[in-house]
LUMTIGU-39430 format. One record per residue (C-alpha): x, y, z. Coordinates in steps of 0.05 Angstrom, whole numbers, padded with zeros to 5 digits, always signed. Each point is the difference from the previous one (the first is absolute). Layout:
<rs>
XYZ;...
</rs>
This chain:
<rs>
-00040+00434+00097;-00074+00009-00016;-00051-00055+00006;-00017+00008-00073;+00059+00029-00038;-00010+00024-00071;+00028-00049-00052;+00048+00054-00025;+00025+00020+00069;+00069-00010+00031;-00034-00046+00051;-00013-00051-00055;+00066+00012-00036;+00047-00002+00061;-00037-00047+00048;-00010-00073-00016;-00070-00028+00009;+00027-00040+00059;+00028+00062+00034;-00065+00038-00012;-00039-00057+00032;+00047-00004+00059;+00006+00074+00016;-00065+00034-00019;-00033-00008+00069;+00061+00000+00045;+00022+00057+00046;+00060+00019-00042;-00046+00018-00057;-00053+00037+00039;-00002+00075+00005;-00046+00038+00047;-00031+00058-00036;-00060+00045+00008;-00060-00023-00041;+00012+00058-00049;+00073-00018-00010;-00016-00074-00006;-00050+00014-00055;+00053+00042-00035;+00053-00054+00006;-00043-00059-00023;+00039-00039-00053;+00054+00051-00017;+00072-00019-00010;+00045+00008+00061;+00038+00061-00024;-00065+00039-00008;-00024-00023+00068;+00067+00017+00031;+00007+00069-00030;-00072+00023+00000;-00033-00035+00059;+00047-00030+00052;+00044+00062+00002;-00059+00046+00011;-00038-00038+00054;+00040+00005+00064;-00055-00030+00044;+00029-00070+00004;+00076-00009+00011;+00002-00071-00028;-00032+00025-00064;+00046+00061-00005;+00060-00048+00004;-00018-00024-00069;+00030+00063-00031;+00070-00027+00015;-00008-00056-00051;+00022+00016-00070;-00041-00057-00028;-00043-00049+00040;+00016-00071-00017;-00011-00066+00037;+00065+00007+00039;-00019+00071+00023;-00068-00026+00020;+00033-00057+00039;+00047+00048+00036;-00057+00047+00017;-00042-00058+00024;+00055-00024+00047;+00011+00070+00027;-00074+00009+00015;-00004-00070+00032;+00061+00015+00043;-00030+00066+00023;-00067-00033+00015;+00033-00054+00042;+00036+00054+00040;-00061+00043+00010;-00048-00057+00016;+00051-00047+00033;-00014-00057-00049;+00052-00052+00016;-00011-00074+00012;+00027-00041+00059;+00067-00009-00036;+00007+00076-00005;-00009-00003-00075;-00042+00049-00039;-00069-00027-00016;-00013+00002-00075;
</rs>
């Protein structure tokens, strides 16, 4: 989900304004890319990003995992977000005193 999607893009057509506002800057939506690949990706639709960018750049595993999504909708973003949060809590031991994941 780009910060500034084109008006004709799938991001505008398939994501409500509320979902775009909620997910644009959250972990589930972020993809680590080289500067070159990031410039190439910019505001493209997900299928183009998936097929031409994410599948080619193997530098970042949590970016490469995006190729498994057929589309990328708010529910996919939510699932990916939760997966990344869970992994971060394990790696960085981010639990509160009640042994709950810190969000």
